[in-house]
C-alpha positions as CSV (number, residue, x, y, z in Angstrom):
1,M,-39.0,104.0,69.8
2,N,-41.5,101.2,68.7
3,G,-41.6,97.7,69.7
4,R,-40.0,96.5,66.6
5,T,-37.4,98.6,66.0
6,R,-36.4,98.2,70.2
7,I,-36.1,94.7,69.8
8,L,-34.2,94.5,66.2
9,N,-31.9,97.2,67.7
10,L,-31.1,95.3,71.2
11,L,-30.4,92.2,68.4
12,E,-28.2,93.9,66.4
13,G,-26.4,95.9,69.5
14,R,-27.4,98.9,69.0
15,A,-28.8,101.7,71.5
16,V,-32.6,101.1,72.5
17,D,-35.0,103.9,75.2
18,R,-35.8,100.5,77.2
19,L,-35.8,97.0,77.8
20,P,-38.0,95.3,75.5
21,L,-40.9,93.5,76.5
22,M,-42.2,89.9,75.3
23,P,-44.1,87.5,77.1
24,I,-46.2,85.3,75.6
25,T,-49.8,85.4,75.8
26,M,-52.3,82.8,74.5
27,M,-54.9,81.7,76.7
28,F,-54.3,85.4,78.2
29,A,-54.7,87.0,75.3
30,A,-57.9,84.7,74.5
31,D,-59.5,86.0,77.8
32,Q,-58.9,89.9,77.0
33,I,-60.9,89.5,73.9
34,G,-63.5,86.8,75.7
35,V,-63.7,84.2,73.0
36,P,-62.6,80.6,74.3
37,Y,-59.6,79.5,73.9
38,G,-60.5,76.5,71.3
39,E,-61.8,79.1,68.9
40,Y,-58.8,81.1,69.8
41,A,-56.4,79.1,68.2
42,T,-57.9,77.8,65.3
43,D,-59.3,80.7,64.1
44,H,-56.0,83.6,62.9
45,R,-58.9,86.4,62.9
46,L,-59.3,85.5,66.5
47,L,-55.5,85.4,67.2
48,A,-54.6,88.3,65.2
49,R,-57.6,90.5,67.1
50,G,-56.2,88.7,70.6
51,Q,-52.8,89.6,69.8
52,I,-53.1,92.9,68.7
53,E,-55.4,94.1,71.7
54,T,-53.4,92.5,74.2
55,S,-50.0,93.8,73.2
56,R,-51.4,97.7,72.7
57,R,-53.4,97.6,75.9
58,F,-50.2,96.3,77.7
59,D,-47.7,98.1,76.2
60,F,-46.1,94.7,74.4
61,D,-42.9,95.2,71.5
62,Y,-44.3,92.2,70.1
63,V,-47.7,90.1,68.5
64,S,-46.7,86.4,68.4
65,A,-48.9,83.4,66.7
66,I,-48.2,80.8,68.7
67,S,-51.0,78.9,69.8
68,D,-50.2,75.3,70.5
69,P,-48.0,72.7,69.7
70,C,-50.3,70.6,67.2
71,R,-50.5,72.7,64.2
72,E,-47.5,70.6,62.1
73,A,-48.5,67.4,63.3
74,A,-52.1,67.7,62.7
75,D,-51.3,68.5,58.5
76,L,-49.4,65.6,58.6
77,G,-52.4,63.6,59.7
78,A,-51.7,62.9,63.4
79,A,-55.0,62.3,66.2
80,I,-55.7,65.2,68.3
81,E,-58.2,66.3,70.8
82,C,-59.9,69.3,70.5
83,Y,-61.2,71.7,73.8
84,P,-63.7,74.1,73.9
85,D,-61.6,76.2,76.0
86,Q,-58.0,74.6,76.2
87,P,-55.3,73.9,73.8
88,P,-55.5,71.1,71.0
89,A,-53.5,68.3,72.4
90,I,-51.6,65.2,70.8
91,V,-53.4,61.6,71.3
92,E,-50.2,60.0,72.5
93,S,-51.9,56.6,72.3
94,E,-52.6,56.9,68.5
95,A,-49.5,58.2,67.8
96,L,-48.6,59.0,64.2
97,L,-45.6,57.0,64.1
98,S,-46.6,53.6,66.7
99,D,-44.5,52.1,64.0
100,P,-41.0,53.6,63.0
101,R,-41.6,52.0,59.6
102,H,-44.3,54.4,58.6
103,L,-41.6,57.4,58.8
104,A,-39.9,56.5,55.0
105,R,-43.8,56.9,53.7
106,L,-44.6,60.3,55.1
107,D,-44.2,63.3,53.4
108,C,-43.6,67.1,54.4
109,P,-46.9,68.9,53.4
110,D,-47.4,72.1,51.6
111,P,-47.6,74.6,54.6
112,T,-50.0,76.8,52.8
113,S,-52.6,73.9,52.1
114,G,-52.9,71.9,55.4
115,P,-55.5,73.5,57.1
116,R,-53.3,74.3,60.6
117,M,-50.0,75.2,59.7
118,A,-52.3,78.0,56.6
119,D,-54.2,79.1,59.7
120,R,-51.2,80.7,61.3
121,I,-50.1,81.4,57.9
122,A,-53.1,83.6,57.8
123,A,-52.4,85.0,61.8
124,I,-48.8,86.5,60.5
125,A,-50.4,87.8,57.2
126,L,-53.0,89.4,59.0
127,L,-50.9,90.9,61.9
128,R,-48.3,92.5,59.6
129,H,-51.3,93.7,57.5
130,E,-52.9,95.1,60.9
131,I,-49.5,95.8,63.1
132,G,-47.5,97.5,60.2
133,D,-44.2,98.4,61.3
134,E,-45.2,99.1,65.0
135,K,-44.7,95.7,66.5
136,L,-42.4,92.6,65.8
137,V,-44.2,90.1,64.3
138,E,-43.4,86.3,65.7
139,G,-43.8,83.5,63.6
140,W,-43.3,80.2,65.2
141,I,-42.7,76.3,65.0
142,E,-42.0,73.3,66.7
143,G,-38.2,72.0,67.6
144,P,-37.4,68.6,66.0
145,C,-37.7,66.9,69.7
146,A,-40.9,68.3,70.2
147,E,-42.3,67.4,67.1
148,A,-40.2,63.9,67.4
149,A,-42.4,63.3,70.2
150,N,-45.8,64.7,68.6
151,L,-45.2,62.2,66.2
152,R,-44.2,59.3,67.6
153,G,-45.0,59.6,71.3
154,I,-43.0,61.3,74.2
155,N,-42.2,58.4,76.0
156,T,-41.9,56.1,73.0
157,L,-39.4,58.7,72.1
158,M,-37.2,58.8,75.4
159,L,-36.6,54.7,74.8
160,D,-36.1,55.4,71.2
161,F,-33.1,57.2,72.0
162,V,-31.2,54.3,73.1
163,D,-33.1,51.5,71.6
164,E,-33.3,53.5,67.8
165,P,-30.8,55.5,67.6
166,D,-30.9,55.6,63.5
167,F,-34.6,56.1,63.2
168,V,-34.5,59.0,66.2
169,R,-31.7,60.7,63.6
170,D,-34.0,60.3,60.5
171,L,-37.1,61.4,62.6
172,C,-35.0,64.7,63.7
173,A,-34.1,64.9,60.4
174,F,-37.3,64.8,59.0
175,C,-38.4,67.1,61.7
176,V,-36.3,70.1,60.6
177,D,-37.2,69.9,57.1
178,L,-40.8,70.4,58.0
179,G,-40.0,73.1,60.4
180,L,-37.9,74.8,58.0
181,R,-40.7,74.9,55.4
182,F,-43.1,76.4,58.0
183,A,-41.0,78.9,59.0
184,R,-39.9,79.6,55.1
185,A,-43.8,80.3,54.5
186,Q,-44.1,82.7,58.1
187,V,-41.6,84.4,56.6
188,A,-42.9,85.0,53.6
189,A,-46.1,85.8,55.1
190,G,-43.9,88.8,57.1
191,A,-42.8,86.9,60.5
192,D,-39.6,88.7,61.4
193,L,-38.7,86.1,63.9
194,I,-39.5,82.7,64.3
195,G,-40.0,81.1,67.8
196,I,-38.8,77.5,68.2
197,G,-40.5,75.7,70.9
198,D,-38.6,72.7,72.0
199,A,-40.0,71.7,75.3
200,A,-39.5,68.0,75.3
201,A,-35.7,69.1,74.7
202,S,-35.5,69.5,78.6
203,L,-36.0,65.8,79.5
204,V,-32.8,64.6,78.1
205,G,-29.4,64.9,79.1
206,P,-26.2,66.7,77.9
207,A,-25.0,63.7,76.2
208,I,-28.4,63.0,74.3
209,Y,-28.7,66.5,73.9
210,E,-25.7,66.9,72.1
211,E,-25.8,63.6,69.9
212,F,-29.2,64.1,68.1
213,V,-31.2,67.3,69.6
214,F,-28.4,69.9,68.8
215,P,-27.4,69.4,65.5
216,A,-30.9,69.0,64.3
217,E,-31.6,72.4,66.3
218,R,-28.5,74.2,64.9
219,R,-29.6,72.9,61.3
220,L,-33.1,74.6,61.8
221,V,-31.7,78.0,63.4
222,D,-28.9,78.3,60.3
223,G,-31.9,77.6,58.0
224,I,-34.0,80.6,59.0
225,H,-31.3,82.7,59.7
226,A,-30.8,81.9,55.7
227,M,-34.2,83.5,55.4
228,G,-33.3,86.9,56.6
229,A,-35.1,86.3,60.1
230,R,-34.5,86.3,63.7
231,T,-34.7,83.3,65.7
232,R,-35.9,82.5,69.4
233,L,-35.4,79.3,71.3
234,H,-38.3,78.6,73.8
235,I,-37.2,75.6,76.0
236,C,-39.5,75.0,79.0
237,G,-38.1,73.6,81.9
238,R,-34.7,72.3,83.2
239,T,-31.9,73.0,81.1
240,R,-29.5,74.0,83.2
241,R,-26.8,71.0,82.2
242,L,-27.9,72.0,78.5
243,L,-26.4,75.8,79.1
244,P,-23.4,75.0,77.3
245,L,-24.4,73.4,74.1
246,L,-27.2,76.3,74.1
247,A,-24.8,79.0,74.0
248,D,-23.3,77.3,70.6
249,L,-26.4,77.3,69.0
250,G,-26.3,80.4,67.8
251,V,-30.3,81.8,68.5
252,D,-30.9,84.9,68.4
253,I,-32.7,85.3,71.5
254,L,-32.4,82.5,74.2
255,D,-35.5,82.0,76.6
256,L,-35.2,81.0,80.3
257,D,-37.5,78.7,82.0
258,W,-37.9,80.2,86.0
259,M,-35.9,77.3,87.2
260,V,-32.6,77.6,85.3
261,P,-30.3,80.4,87.4
262,I,-30.1,83.4,84.6
263,E,-26.4,83.8,85.7
264,E,-25.1,80.5,84.9
265,A,-26.7,81.2,81.6
266,R,-24.7,84.7,81.2
267,A,-22.0,83.1,81.9
268,A,-22.4,80.1,79.8
269,C,-23.8,82.2,77.0
270,G,-21.5,85.0,77.3
271,P,-22.6,88.8,77.0
272,E,-23.3,89.1,74.1
273,Q,-26.6,86.6,74.1
274,V,-30.0,88.0,74.3
275,L,-31.6,86.2,76.8
276,L,-35.2,86.6,78.2
277,G,-37.4,85.4,81.0
278,N,-36.6,83.3,83.8
279,I,-39.7,85.2,85.4
280,D,-41.6,82.1,87.2
281,P,-45.0,82.6,85.5
282,V,-47.1,81.1,88.0
283,G,-45.0,81.1,91.6
284,V,-44.0,84.9,91.1
285,L,-46.0,86.6,88.2
286,R,-49.6,84.9,89.5
287,N,-49.2,84.0,92.6
288,A,-47.1,86.9,94.6
289,G,-47.5,90.4,94.7
290,P,-46.5,93.3,92.4
291,E,-43.4,94.1,94.9
292,D,-42.8,90.5,94.7
293,V,-43.0,90.6,90.7
294,R,-40.5,93.6,90.7
295,D,-37.9,92.0,93.0
296,G,-38.0,89.0,90.5
297,I,-36.8,91.1,87.3
298,R,-35.1,93.0,89.1
299,R,-33.1,90.1,89.8
300,C,-32.8,88.7,86.4
301,H,-31.6,92.0,85.1
302,A,-29.0,92.5,87.8
303,A,-27.6,88.7,86.4
304,A,-28.6,88.8,83.0
305,G,-27.2,92.5,82.4
306,R,-28.0,95.1,78.9
307,R,-28.6,92.0,77.1
308,Y,-32.0,91.2,78.2
309,V,-35.6,90.6,77.3
310,V,-38.1,91.4,80.0
311,A,-41.0,88.0,80.0
312,A,-41.9,85.3,82.3
313,G,-40.3,82.1,81.9
314,C,-43.1,80.2,80.0
315,E,-46.8,81.7,79.3
316,I,-48.7,84.2,81.2
317,V,-51.1,82.1,83.1
318,R,-54.8,82.9,82.0
319,D,-55.2,84.4,85.7
320,T,-52.3,86.2,86.5
321,P,-53.5,89.3,88.6
322,L,-53.3,92.8,86.4
323,R,-51.7,94.2,88.7
324,N,-48.3,92.0,88.7
325,L,-48.3,92.0,84.8
326,R,-48.4,95.6,85.1
327,E,-45.6,95.8,87.8
328,M,-43.6,93.9,85.2
329,V,-44.6,96.3,82.2
330,E,-43.8,99.3,84.4
331,Y,-40.4,97.7,85.3
332,A,-39.3,97.6,81.6
333,R,-40.7,101.1,80.9
334,G,-38.4,102.6,83.4
335,H,-34.8,100.5,82.6
336,G,-32.7,100.9,80.1
337,C,-30.7,98.3,78.9
338,D,-27.5,100.0,79.8
339,A,-28.9,100.9,83.4
340,E,-28.4,99.6,86.6
341,P,-31.6,97.9,87.8
342,T,-33.3,100.0,90.2
343,P,-32.7,99.0,93.7
344,S,-36.3,97.7,95.4
345,P,-37.6,99.8,98.4
346,P,-37.4,98.4,102.1
347,R,-40.8,96.7,102.2
348,A,-42.6,97.3,105.6
349,H,-42.8,94.9,108.1
């Protein structure tokens, strides 16, 4: 069974031979092929090479076009700071929508014509061409809260939820339209699944999330499903209080950062929701030893049950020890979704 089949079978409730493995690799993948991250994030050929070589080297089940949160905003004209060996970043002090009235004059660009969105689309096409059906191909877009923060400024947006609620609704609607255009182009290029990064949503409480963010995310998820693609929602940070709402979004894969109790996510989402991640990417995967990595994954697997995908709670840190990453890989290889987690052997003292 290859990686693509393994993931799709799990999502469709069919039998799989082992736990799927879908860790996020960005700077780690760039380092694997020896290129500065600034070049990796802006050249689809390097991104595709890094993803393919990293995925094959560590037996991951997918490749991804995730790179940075600035692609859509850059093509809209937002100020972006670029670095030689770090991800591009939004310049918040020069927010594109520092004046909310400018939203009315903002048009959704054609994703195939804007240089940064077109580069990701080209990466998807190249990944599909090179990898075939061997592994699942994941596209990526910014979620409505994250994109709104990119355009307005994260601190200003947090105030807008109270001071300018109608503007926030209009801005989120614009961000959903933009996301759906970008997702459609990636699906047409060969993406099986669209990842939605909405880290800013972790900064709001349940009431604001339910009123503003949830309806926008739900429309985005439904729209991607209508294209025939799967969805993965990745919200970095503390989403514990949002779990009852996240359970109703209808995403195919729900990412969980390490500070969210995975047993609470399973209770909130029910037995059929596919859960992913939850290992601390720094405190455990980077800084601890192989036995701690195995123990952490085993606990996640035990709490999540058969509908679980092995990954860290967020990106694999670029200097993660290879022995630790291989420990995570070996756990996935050695466990079927319906198998009970293997107890950890007693440790020597």
